[in-house]
C-alpha positions as a printed NumPy array, in Angstrom:
array([[  0.   ,   0.   ,   0.   ],
       [  1.311,   3.432,  -0.961],
       [  1.623,   5.734,   2.028],
       [  2.276,   9.466,   2.2  ],
       [  3.353,  11.606,   5.13 ],
       [  2.256,  15.209,   5.597],
       [  3.71 ,  17.347,   8.386],
       [  1.623,  20.413,   9.139],
       [  3.068,  23.569,  10.664],
       [  4.543,  26.858,   9.539],
       [  7.086,  26.522,  12.359],
       [  8.61 ,  23.538,  10.516],
       [  8.941,  25.517,   7.291],
       [ 10.623,  28.366,   9.175],
       [ 13.09 ,  25.984,  10.798],
       [ 11.891,  26.797,  14.309],
       [ 11.538,  23.094,  15.077],
       [ 13.152,  19.986,  13.608],
       [ 10.732,  17.587,  11.954],
       [ 11.559,  14.267,  13.629],
       [  8.055,  12.866,  13.12 ],
       [  8.601,  11.977,   9.467],
       [ 11.753,   9.991,  10.201],
       [  9.972,   8.049,  12.937],
       [  6.865,   7.367,  10.829],
       [  8.92 ,   6.357,   7.785],
       [ 10.713,   3.744,   9.84 ],
       [  7.464,   2.41 ,  11.28 ],
       [  5.816,   2.273,   7.868],
       [  8.793,   0.348,   6.515],
       [  8.39 ,  -2.19 ,   9.316],
       [  4.763,  -2.612,   8.275],
       [  5.679,  -3.147,   4.637],
       [  4.061,   0.13 ,   3.556],
       [  5.675,   1.992,   0.657],
       [  6.337,   5.638,   1.529],
       [  6.796,   7.479,  -1.769],
       [  6.219,  11.08 ,  -0.675],
       [  6.814,  13.298,   2.342],
       [  5.462,  16.842,   2.443],
       [  5.595,  19.797,   4.825],
       [  2.817,  22.37 ,   4.531],
       [  2.204,  25.525,   6.544],
       [ -0.945,  26.51 ,   8.422],
       [ -2.699,  27.825,   5.341],
       [ -6.147,  26.484,   4.477],
       [ -5.891,  26.598,   0.677],
       [ -2.402,  25.112,   0.522],
       [ -3.434,  22.42 ,   2.974],
       [ -6.458,  21.521,   0.837],
       [ -4.302,  21.247,  -2.257],
       [ -1.692,  19.148,  -0.442],
       [ -4.223,  16.748,   1.065],
       [ -6.149,  16.342,  -2.22 ],
       [ -2.926,  15.563,  -4.071],
       [ -1.87 ,  13.057,  -1.429],
       [ -5.203,  11.25 ,  -1.404],
       [ -5.148,  11.145,  -5.19 ],
       [ -1.852,   9.259,  -5.422],
       [ -1.642,   7.328,  -2.151],
       [ -3.745,   4.753,  -0.317],
       [ -2.891,   6.019,   3.164],
       [ -2.096,   9.586,   4.182],
       [ -0.675,  10.198,   7.647],
       [ -0.823,  13.807,   8.867],
       [  0.88 ,  15.137,  11.981],
       [  0.271,  18.488,  13.65 ],
       [ -2.459,  21.102,  13.475],
       [ -4.901,  19.394,  15.86 ],
       [ -4.697,  21.961,  18.65 ],
       [ -7.337,  24.433,  19.877],
       [ -6.206,  27.617,  18.115],
       [ -7.505,  29.134,  14.886],
       [ -4.444,  28.126,  12.868],
       [ -4.869,  24.457,  13.852],
       [ -6.726,  23.409,  10.705],
       [ -5.7  ,  19.834,   9.926],
       [ -8.892,  18.178,  11.113],
       [-11.199,  20.758,   9.586],
       [ -9.485,  20.805,   6.191],
       [ -9.123,  17.018,   5.942],
       [-12.777,  16.536,   6.87 ],
       [-13.799,  19.043,   4.225],
       [-11.661,  17.41 ,   1.523],
       [-13.05 ,  13.961,   2.366],
       [-16.618,  15.198,   2.726],
       [-17.085,  14.174,   6.366],
       [-18.933,  16.772,   8.523],
       [-17.72 ,  17.509,  12.042],
       [-19.806,  16.414,  15.015],
       [-19.203,  16.538,  18.745],
       [-17.853,  13.323,  20.25 ],
       [-19.138,  12.955,  23.857],
       [-16.289,  10.616,  24.847],
       [-13.611,  13.014,  23.598],
       [-15.354,  15.92 ,  25.331],
       [-15.412,  13.991,  28.604],
       [-11.689,  13.179,  28.384],
       [-10.921,  16.761,  27.438],
       [-12.807,  18.196,  30.399],
       [-11.132,  15.797,  32.815],
       [ -7.699,  16.661,  31.463],
       [ -8.349,  20.4  ,  31.548],
       [ -9.798,  20.287,  35.043],
       [ -6.686,  18.522,  36.296],
       [ -4.577,  21.119,  34.507],
       [ -6.609,  23.924,  36.122],
       [ -6.26 ,  22.343,  39.577],
       [ -2.48 ,  22.243,  39.181],
       [ -2.282,  25.796,  37.855],
       [ -4.603,  28.037,  39.853],
       [ -4.267,  31.017,  37.48 ],
       [ -5.208,  28.995,  34.398],
       [ -8.755,  28.501,  33.165],
       [-10.505,  26.351,  30.577],
       [-11.297,  28.419,  27.511],
       [-14.06 ,  27.841,  24.965],
       [-11.667,  27.103,  22.107],
       [-10.477,  23.96 ,  23.889],
       [-13.791,  22.303,  23.057],
       [-12.917,  22.532,  19.388],
       [-10.833,  19.409,  19.971],
       [-13.959,  17.401,  20.846],
       [-15.314,  17.855,  17.309],
       [-14.553,  14.877,  15.067],
       [-15.42 ,  13.917,  11.468],
       [-18.613,  11.879,  11.386],
       [-17.803,   8.186,  11.043],
       [-14.145,   8.56 ,  11.977],
       [-12.359,   6.253,  14.4  ],
       [-11.299,   8.383,  17.374],
       [ -7.939,   7.665,  19.043],
       [ -7.667,   8.672,  22.69 ],
       [ -4.723,  10.891,  23.579],
       [ -3.356,   9.886,  26.98 ],
       [ -0.602,  12.482,  26.862],
       [ -2.438,  15.588,  25.688],
       [ -5.817,  17.017,  24.697],
       [ -6.026,  16.463,  20.935],
       [ -7.459,  13.058,  19.975],
       [ -6.132,  11.302,  16.917],
       [ -8.394,  10.294,  14.04 ],
       [ -8.615,   7.593,  11.4  ],
       [-10.858,   8.538,   8.478],
       [-11.818,   6.013,   5.797],
       [-13.771,   6.852,   2.648],
       [-13.829,   5.633,  -0.963],
       [-10.916,   3.293,  -0.411],
       [ -8.7  ,   6.045,   0.995],
       [ -7.432,   6.378,   4.569],
       [ -6.389,   9.581,   6.336],
       [ -4.736,   9.235,   9.746],
       [ -4.461,  12.411,  11.826],
       [ -1.987,  12.489,  14.713],
       [ -0.922,  15.243,  17.135],
       [  2.331,  17.029,  16.329],
       [  4.293,  16.767,  19.613],
       [  6.345,  13.531,  19.436],
       [  5.571,  12.78 ,  23.092],
       [  1.899,  12.513,  22.085],
       [  2.278,  11.197,  18.545],
       [  4.603,   8.251,  19.154],
       [  2.622,   6.436,  21.875],
       [ -0.614,   6.999,  19.951],
       [  0.892,   5.511,  16.815],
       [  2.343,   2.516,  18.61 ],
       [ -0.744,   1.774,  20.694],
       [ -3.479,   2.495,  18.145],
       [ -2.264,   3.095,  14.602],
       [  0.394,   0.385,  14.249],
       [ -2.045,  -2.458,  15.114],
       [ -4.668,  -0.907,  12.814],
       [ -2.268,  -0.73 ,   9.866],
       [ -0.869,  -4.179,  10.616],
       [ -4.294,  -5.652,   9.854],
       [ -4.431,  -3.741,   6.575],
       [ -1.03 ,  -4.949,   5.391],
       [ -0.575,  -8.761,   5.349],
       [  3.176,  -8.569,   4.623],
       [  5.869,  -6.965,   6.723],
       [  9.279,  -5.59 ,   5.884],
       [ 12.237,  -6.577,   8.061],
       [ 15.766,  -5.22 ,   7.752],
       [ 19.199,  -6.028,   9.071],
       [ 22.224,  -3.785,   8.842],
       [ 25.788,  -4.812,   8.043],
       [ 28.281,  -2.093,   9.005],
       [ 31.682,  -1.865,   7.349],
       [ 34.765,   0.239,   8.073],
       [ 38.255,   0.457,   6.656],
       [ 37.204,   0.505,   2.988],
       [ 35.378,   3.11 ,   0.932],
       [ 31.914,   3.246,  -0.564],
       [ 33.086,   2.745,  -4.157],
       [ 35.014,  -0.4  ,  -3.251],
       [ 32.044,  -1.796,  -1.331],
       [ 29.73 ,  -1.027,  -4.25 ],
       [ 32.049,  -2.804,  -6.662],
       [ 32.245,  -5.873,  -4.42 ],
       [ 28.445,  -6.267,  -4.236],
       [ 27.533,  -5.161,  -7.772],
       [ 26.63 ,  -8.737,  -8.805],
       [ 24.376,  -9.162,  -5.769],
       [ 22.55 ,  -5.893,  -6.462],
       [ 22.048,  -6.708, -10.149],
       [ 20.247,  -9.974,  -9.427],
       [ 18.458,  -8.959,  -6.211],
       [ 14.691,  -9.31 ,  -5.833],
       [ 13.757, -10.251,  -2.285],
       [ 15.709,  -9.525,  -0.14 ],
       [ 17.394,  -6.366,  -1.412],
       [ 20.665,  -4.651,  -0.475],
       [ 20.915,  -0.862,  -0.147],
       [ 24.283,   0.829,   0.598],
       [ 24.505,   3.985,   2.724],
       [ 27.712,   6.004,   2.995],
       [ 28.614,   7.394,   6.411],
       [ 31.731,   9.287,   7.454],
       [ 34.409,   6.599,   7.563],
       [ 31.84 ,   3.817,   7.288],
       [ 29.591,   2.075,   4.775],
       [ 26.291,   0.558,   5.909],
       [ 24.488,  -2.136,   3.935],
       [ 20.801,  -2.554,   4.728],
       [ 19.398,  -5.951,   3.77 ],
       [ 15.614,  -5.806,   3.55 ],
       [ 13.176,  -8.675,   3.079],
       [  9.412,  -8.721,   2.656],
       [  7.434, -11.655,   4.054],
       [  4.46 , -12.785,   6.098],
       [  6.306, -12.549,   9.407],
       [  9.664, -11.681,  10.954],
       [ 10.806, -15.314,  11.091],
       [ 10.344, -15.73 ,   7.338],
       [ 12.199, -12.456,   6.658],
       [ 15.1  , -13.446,   8.901],
       [ 15.395, -16.74 ,   7.043],
       [ 15.681, -14.908,   3.711],
       [ 18.213, -12.391,   5.042],
       [ 20.523, -14.919,   6.715],
       [ 22.286, -16.251,   3.567],
       [ 22.83 , -12.686,   2.28 ],
       [ 24.524, -11.662,   5.526],
       [ 26.619, -14.822,   5.363],
       [ 27.754, -13.914,   1.833],
       [ 28.636, -10.365,   2.889],
       [ 30.716, -11.719,   5.755],
       [ 32.575, -13.91 ,   3.277],
       [ 33.337, -10.901,   1.082],
       [ 34.177,  -8.255,   3.66 ],
       [ 35.441, -10.341,   6.574],
       [ 37.171,  -8.348,   9.288],
       [ 35.964,  -5.046,   7.814],
       [ 32.486,  -5.783,   9.182],
       [ 32.299,  -4.338,  12.671],
       [ 28.583,  -4.832,  13.391],
       [ 25.417,  -6.53 ,  12.188],
       [ 23.307,  -4.714,  14.773],
       [ 21.842,  -1.459,  13.452],
       [ 22.259,   0.298,  16.803],
       [ 25.899,  -0.652,  17.358],
       [ 28.4  ,   2.104,  16.65 ],
       [ 32.039,   1.819,  15.64 ],
       [ 33.167,   3.17 ,  19.002],
       [ 31.074,   0.527,  20.762],
       [ 32.701,  -2.164,  18.633],
       [ 36.128,  -0.819,  19.593],
       [ 35.318,  -0.711,  23.313],
       [ 33.848,  -4.227,  23.177],
       [ 37.018,  -5.515,  21.505],
       [ 39.18 ,  -3.862,  24.164],
       [ 37.092,  -5.479,  26.895],
       [ 37.098,  -8.894,  25.242],
       [ 40.886,  -8.875,  24.961],
       [ 41.534,  -7.298,  28.349],
       [ 43.416,  -4.36 ,  26.826],
       [ 43.774,  -0.767,  27.993],
       [ 43.734,   2.254,  25.686],
       [ 45.151,   5.749,  25.63 ],
       [ 44.792,   8.392,  22.915],
       [ 47.202,  11.112,  21.791],
       [ 45.327,  13.681,  19.737],
       [ 46.387,  16.873,  18.036],
       [ 44.175,  18.058,  15.14 ],
       [ 41.125,  16.104,  16.364],
       [ 41.279,  17.932,  19.693],
       [ 39.736,  15.145,  21.77 ],
       [ 37.041,  14.137,  19.262],
       [ 38.151,  10.489,  19.294],
       [ 38.151,  10.405,  23.083],
       [ 34.695,  11.962,  23.063],
       [ 33.346,   9.136,  20.905],
       [ 35.009,   6.509,  23.1  ],
       [ 33.652,   7.909,  26.38 ],
       [ 30.141,   8.076,  24.907],
       [ 30.115,   4.28 ,  25.274],
       [ 28.85 ,   3.066,  28.67 ],
       [ 31.58 ,   1.143,  30.471],
       [ 34.423,   2.711,  28.501],
       [ 36.159,   3.578,  31.787],
       [ 37.046,  -0.105,  32.139],
       [ 39.468,   0.147,  29.223],
       [ 40.12 ,   3.823,  28.407],
       [ 42.543,   5.435,  30.848],
       [ 44.109,   8.544,  29.29 ],
       [ 43.385,  11.077,  26.587],
       [ 46.199,  13.479,  25.692],
       [ 45.231,  16.545,  23.642],
       [ 48.667,  17.83 ,  22.654],
       [ 47.847,  20.645,  20.279],
       [ 51.1  ,  22.558,  20.564],
       [ 54.6  ,  21.295,  19.831],
       [ 55.538,  22.015,  23.429],
       [ 52.721,  19.781,  24.676],
       [ 53.813,  16.999,  22.319],
       [ 57.318,  17.176,  23.756],
       [ 56.307,  17.572,  27.409],
       [ 53.433,  15.054,  27.595],
       [ 54.407,  12.491,  24.98 ],
       [ 58.175,  12.769,  24.712],
       [ 58.232,  13.751,  21.038],
       [ 61.807,  14.706,  20.191],
       [ 62.674,  18.335,  19.535],
       [ 64.669,  17.247,  16.507],
       [ 61.638,  15.41 ,  15.08 ],
       [ 59.506,  18.543,  15.265],
       [ 62.291,  20.704,  13.824],
       [ 63.243,  18.425,  10.931],
       [ 59.995,  16.65 ,  10.053],
       [ 57.345,  18.887,  11.637],
       [ 54.345,  18.107,  13.791],
       [ 52.356,  16.856,  10.793],
       [ 54.58 ,  13.932,   9.913],
       [ 54.809,  10.168,  10.109],
       [ 57.683,  10.352,  12.57 ],
       [ 55.793,  12.67 ,  14.91 ],
       [ 52.712,  10.396,  14.847],
       [ 54.952,   7.414,  15.634],
       [ 56.603,   9.112,  18.603],
       [ 53.257,  10.387,  19.886],
       [ 51.803,   6.862,  19.904],
       [ 54.851,   5.349,  21.558],
       [ 55.077,   8.175,  24.081],
       [ 51.379,   7.879,  24.915],
       [ 51.724,   4.184,  25.679],
       [ 54.706,   4.903,  27.925],
       [ 53.157,   7.866,  29.733],
       [ 49.781,   6.201,  30.332],
       [ 51.127,   2.656,  30.829],
       [ 48.468,   1.274,  28.468],
       [ 48.54 ,  -1.673,  26.092],
       [ 47.58 ,   0.472,  23.094],
       [ 47.873,   4.121,  22.153],
       [ 46.532,   5.704,  19.002],
       [ 47.903,   9.058,  17.871],
       [ 46.579,  11.609,  15.384],
       [ 48.363,  14.671,  14.05 ],
       [ 47.317,  16.618,  11.   ],
       [ 46.429,  19.823,   9.248],
       [ 42.689,  20.589,   9.362],
       [ 42.998,  24.05 ,   7.808],
       [ 41.688,  26.221,   6.453],
       [ 45.185,  27.765,   6.383],
       [ 48.712,  26.473,   6.775],
       [ 48.896,  24.007,   3.909],
       [ 51.874,  23.675,   1.617],
       [ 52.524,  21.829,  -1.621],
       [ 54.289,  19.068,   0.324],
       [ 51.739,  19.014,   3.163],
       [ 48.363,  20.23 ,   1.904],
       [ 45.367,  20.914,   4.13 ],
       [ 43.693,  17.594,   4.955],
       [ 46.954,  15.694,   5.507],
       [ 46.675,  13.548,   8.636],
       [ 49.12 ,  11.041,  10.074],
       [ 48.046,   8.382,  12.551],
       [ 50.126,   6.034,  14.644],
       [ 49.172,   2.992,  16.682],
       [ 51.459,   1.479,  19.276],
       [ 50.625,  -2.054,  20.364],
       [ 52.732,  -5.051,  21.441],
       [ 55.719,  -2.665,  21.576],
       [ 55.41 ,  -2.035,  17.835],
       [ 54.231,   1.105,  16.083],
       [ 52.553,   1.307,  12.681],
       [ 51.575,   4.507,  10.926],
       [ 49.161,   5.524,   8.171],
       [ 48.955,   8.678,   6.085],
       [ 45.56 ,  10.066,   5.089],
       [ 44.428,  12.9  ,   2.857],
       [ 40.944,  14.182,   3.635],
       [ 38.901,  16.82 ,   1.85 ],
       [ 36.292,  19.32 ,   3.002],
       [ 36.226,  22.152,   5.505],
       [ 37.912,  22.097,   8.907],
       [ 35.01 ,  20.398,  10.674],
       [ 34.663,  17.743,   7.971],
       [ 38.388,  16.934,   8.004],
       [ 38.359,  16.526,  11.78 ],
       [ 35.229,  14.36 ,  11.601],
       [ 36.8  ,  12.11 ,   8.946],
       [ 40.012,  11.854,  10.953],
       [ 38.158,  10.735,  14.09 ],
       [ 36.166,   8.116,  12.168],
       [ 39.204,   6.694,  10.381],
       [ 41.154,   6.69 ,  13.639],
       [ 38.589,   4.382,  15.227],
       [ 38.707,   2.088,  12.201],
       [ 42.504,   2.035,  12.336],
       [ 42.449,   1.334,  16.066],
       [ 40.135,  -1.616,  15.518],
       [ 42.309,  -2.943,  12.685],
       [ 45.461,  -2.589,  14.772],
       [ 43.921,  -4.506,  17.649],
       [ 42.86 ,  -7.303,  15.34 ],
       [ 46.327,  -7.514,  13.772],
       [ 48.013,  -7.151,  17.147],
       [ 45.941,  -9.936,  18.66 ],
       [ 46.771, -12.206,  15.718],
       [ 50.496, -11.52 ,  16.082],
       [ 50.282, -11.96 ,  19.833],
       [ 48.817, -15.427,  19.485]])
């Protein structure tokens, strides 16, 4: 079934609030096997709303609208949708009763507040509509069916919309859609999007059900495998051999098959599993790698020190980088990265230290060392390896790429170090 999402509110168009509802509803619709082809944002204007809703109902089976169900004059979603679908508004006694109870409680808790007449506007519903109780606010949701078309009206605040969708709308739509869509993510690091695409080109060319969709992230490539079937068990069965094939092709570059697992979580888990301690020696990233590591619960078990040695003096004093190295080779050099990693391990007494030193710009680049040049070093098992990277983009983008690639390098070094250790 083709589904369309309409977010109502001039405040969204002006950028006053971020529209998170569409992302949430798109994900839920995908789980239900519904095909979302269009998403629209329309302001609180009656004529534009009419045009938007008519267009949506003309090309989609289900239209889900969020926002514009409040008590004020510019809250027009219910009125306009009812008019477009030819369903007159009538007072719903049950909604009025819930509204009065809610407002009375609100009045009791706020002595200077009073119930105003416009609040009762929310008790008016399209005749024949299914009314959805709102346990977290005053505006009821609505499901309107006519001439084979379905319009679902939900309140705009996510704290009201999400529980209403999960408790009322999801089960309703589940009955309408016999098939479900189930996805699993395979997350890859250490190789680029173009290489991943080349490796799976044959799988994509012959895919039907399940399908593979690549998504490029900073320093990562995610492959979403999606299957359509009668139930989750059937979908999992179809996805399993595809995941197995991807593991055969990408091996150690796969760091997660759980959509929620991040690269930093994979790194921390590996440190814990191997009983290793970590320190970081950062220059151009300014603590960004450490920030990602400490965002993982339990990271304190393995992460002991983070050195942000931005100046040459700090590199010498905290990490023991030689004065001659900085004078001859410079701070942005392979030799400096090597000494930073080794010095970090020594100073922090950790099993592993990863170092990063580079030129994030926008100024300071030369022909030999252009902006975006980053050197990384990893000291483990008393050995140090280094890598040279060349990133593009503005200062923030270069630093973001450096942090992401540093985590991938750290993971790779641990895997290689563990192999050599055994």
